[in-house]
N, C-alpha and C positions, 0 to 999 in steps of 0.2 A: 598523621591517618587521618583522612576522610573517612569519618562514620555515616551509617546510613538508618535513617528512623523517619517510618512513615507516621509515626502518630500525628503529625500535625494535621492529616487530612480529617482527622475526627475532631482535632482541639478548635482548628482555626474557624473562623466564619467563611464559607466558601463565598466565593463571589457572585452576585446574583445572576450576572450573565452566565456563567459558566451552570448554574443551576437551572438556568432557562434549557440550555442544550442537552442536560444529562436528562429532563422531562422528555423533552421531545424525542432524543434515542429511544428511551425507555419506550414509550407510547407507539413508536413505528415497529420497535424490535418483538414488542408483544402480538404483533399480528403475522408475524415471520412463519412461524409453524403452518397456519393455517393456508397460508398463499403457497408455500412449499407442496402442503397435501394437493392443493389444489391445481396446480400448474408444475407438475412433478418435471415433464418434458421440457417444459420452458426453462425451470430452474437448472437442468441437465445443460441446455446451451448456453445460458448466461455465463453458469462455470466455465464453459470453454472459452469463450470471450476472455472473460476477465482474466485466465489464465495467462493467454498472452499479451493482454494489455498489463498484468503485472510485472511480467518478467520484462516485457520492453522498457515500461516506465521506469522500474526501479534501476535496472544498468544505464539509463540515460541519464537519470541524477548524476551518475557518477561520470558521465562520457563514454560509457560501453554501449556501442551503437552495432545494429546491422540494419539491414533491409526489413520493410514489414514482411516481406514473403518469406527471407530467410528466418527470420524469426519465428513466424508461425508454424514453418517446417521443424526447426529445431526443437519448439515446444513439442509440437506431436510427435516426435521424433521419426520425423520422415526422411532426415539426411545426419549427418555427422558433421559436428562445426570445422570449420576449416580454416580459422585464424584464432588469436589469442582472445579478441572479445567475443567471436563465437562460443568458444570453452567457457568463457567467462558466465554466457548468458545459459549455456547449459545447465552448468554449476546452479544456479538461481534456478533453475527449471526443476532441479535434482530435490533441492530442498523444499520449493513451496510444493511440489507432489505429495513428499512424506509428509509435511504438514496438514494439506487436505486429509490425507489418510490416515493420520496418525497422532493428530493434535491431542484427543485425549486419549491416548496411550502412553506418549511421551509425558515427562517431569520439565518442570523448571529446575535444572539442575547445572552444574559446571560441563557434567559429561555430555549432555543432550547440547550445552552450547558448541562444546569442542566438535560432537558429531555434526552439525550441522555447519559449523565453519570448514570442516575437513571436505565434507560432501559438496560444498559450494565451491570450493577452490580446487577440488581434486581434477575434474577434466583438463585444466590449464597447467596441471602437475607444479603446484607451487611447492616449496618444499617446507615454508612456512604454514603450510593449511592444518588446523588445528591444534596451534597452540599458543600461548600468550607471547606478546612482543617481548623481546631481549634487548632490547634498545630505546630508550626513550623517544618520543615520537610528539610533533607537534601538530596542531592544525592551523594552517596557513589562509590567509586571504592575499588578493591580488587587486589593487586600486586601478582607477581609469589610465593611470600613467603606464601600469604592467609591473608597479612596484611591490614587491611580496613583503608581507609580514606576518608576525605572528599573532593570531586573531586568539587563540586558547592553548593554555599548556595543560594536557591530561593529565591523568597520573602516571608517576614515574613507571618503568619497566620492574624495577624492584617491588615496590607497592601494588602492581596491578595482581598479582595471585591472592594475594589477601583481601584487595578492594572488591574482586569478584567475587570470592567466597561471603564475605559481609554483604554485599548485595544481594546475590540470593537468597541467604538466611532473613534480610531484612524483607524480601519479598515475600517469603512463605509466612514469615508471622504477619505481615500485612494482610494477606490473603486469609488467613484464617480469623482476622477481626472482624466481627460482625458489623461494625461502626464504621469501616472503611469503604467506600464503594470501588467496585473493581476498576471503574472509569477513570477514576483520579488516579489510582494507586498505578495502572500499566502504562501511563503516559509518565510518571515521575521514575519509574524504574526505567524506561527506554531512554530519560533524559539522561540518569546517572552513567547508564550503559555509555551512552555516546561521550560522556565525560571522562569515563574512564579511558577508553578508546583503546581496548585491551588487545586488539590483533595489527600487526604491521599493516593489512590491509583488508578490506572488506566489511569495515566498522558499520558505513553507513547502510549497506546493503543487509547485513546481519540485524541491524537494528529495526528493520521493517519486517522481517521475516520473523523474528521475535513478538515483533508487535501481532502481527498475525496469528500467531501461537498464541500468546497470551489472550488475546480476544477470543479465539475459538473456543479455549478452554474456559473461559467465563460465559460461554455461550452468546456471543455477538461475530455471529457468522457472516456478516454482510460483505466481507471482503474476498469470500468465494466466490460473489456472485457478481460484485460490483467493485472494480480493481481500488482498492486504497492505495496504493503506489503510485499511480496514474493521477488521483487528487493530488497529492504530493506533489507531482512532477509540473503537473498545472499550474502549481500556487510556490514554486520554490522559492521566490524572493520572501514570502511571508514566513515559509518553513523555515529557512535561515534565519531568518531575523528574531524569530521565535526562541529557534535555540540558542541564540546571542545573547538575546536580553534575561535568559534564564540560566545561562550558564555562568552570566557575572558573579564574583565573589563565589564560585563552586568548591574551591581550594578547601575555603574556611568555613564551609557549610551556611552560608548566610545568603544561598542564591534564593530567587523565587523563582518556584515551579510552575506557578499558575500562567504566564506566558505561554509557555509550553502545552501544558494541558490545555489550555485555551484553543490552541491552533490544531492539537490532536484531535480533541472532539468536535470541533468545527469540521474537519475534515471527514471524519467518521460520520457525523449528520449527513453530510454532503454525499455521501454513499447510499445511505437508507433514503434520501430525498430522490436520488438518481432511480434507485429501484422504484420507489413510489410514482416516479412520473412515467415510466416503463409500463408499471400495470393501470397506470390510470389510462393509457392509449388500451392497454389489452381488452380492458372492461369495458373501454366504452361501447355499449350496444348500439348506440345511434350513430356510429361513425363507421362510414363503407370503409370497403377495404383500401381505396387509394389515399383516402385522408388518412387510416392508420397507420401507413405507410410513410407518409407525408411526415407524420406528428412523430413518427419514429425517428426521423433523420432530425428534425429541428431539433428534439429533445436529447440527443446523443452528445456525450461531449466527444466523443472521439470519430473519426470516419468510419463506417459501418457498411457492409456488403451486402450485395442482394441477398447471398446465400445465408449471412448472419440473421437477415430481416425475417426470411422464409423459415428460418429455426425460431424463430421468435412469434410467427405466425403461420403456421403449417396450412391454415385453411386459405392462406393467400398462395397461390400458384405464384413460379417463378416467371412464367409468361406475363401475367397481371404486374408484379412487382416490378419487370422490365419495361412493361409499357409506362407505369407510372413513373419510375425513374428517367424515362426519355421525355415525359410530359414535362417533369420539373426542372431537368435541365434546360429544355427549349425555352420555359417559362423565367431562366434564371432563376431560381429560386435555391437551388444548390449548387454545388460544385463537383466534379470526379477527380478523384485522385487515383492516379495509375491509369493502367490500360487493360484491355480484355477480362481475363479472368479474376486478375487482380485488382480491378478496380474498386474501390471504395467512394463513401458519398459521404456530405458532409452540408448542413446548413450553410447559405452564402451569406456572409456578414453583409451589412448594410453600412455602408462607409458617407456620414456628413461630412 
């Protein structure tokens, strides 16, 4: 039976590259409360944008998709899902909302994990929601020729209940140890969760929801304002490679957690840096309105609408934003995605 012991996080020498990332995160995170107090309305709008991006990105990683318009309407509960994919999207929305509202009230327990899984799959009506797998599963990979092979053999169905029990207890023990950094502990637990693969379906999405949940509980709430899931989706290749490397020899307990830890923390840091970039524009007293609109689009990692820009800068009228967007389009500095009210804008990539 695979055992779980996170004491290595305080005994081993942490790689210098990871120490540097930890210090950078702590430095930016320390100023978060002051920013939220100074710009409460902006953070409220950022949260709304991030929710849509998180629901879209986490499902997209698993091949669950719909149009941007439909996803936004589902997230804001302005429409009902009309097919299986949209029901899966609605389920992720429901758990994400619960975590946003009640992360500090819930506890990291098996009952909470069951509740999240049950809620996530409830709209799709899947019968195995909220219960561990009853048959063994495997993680497959497909090569360029379309040939399938087993990439990883998770914990067996028979061992899963005990494995999850021990995982939760090991996290609780590690979280009470002042010598173990939570930012090292959380990705280690998420890696083990993915290697156990406790459910028939939804393990990847659950891992991202649990990541946010544990981060929020540990007072790293950046994922509420900048989508953590979207950052993962933007770098899926690195995500899967770090999982592959860190899961080698996992069943024997001889795996190396640090590749996945480093990826996880790098992704988290990129969220903090994105927020910092956005506020550097907002606080740029010398930038005129046109330049603030322009820089916001340039620095956005995903298409952004004129309404979202207005939400970030209430002092800039919709008319001014429209004129600025028209000028940037004419100058071919940005591209327009979609039409009419659904239009969004993104920096045009220079091709050499």
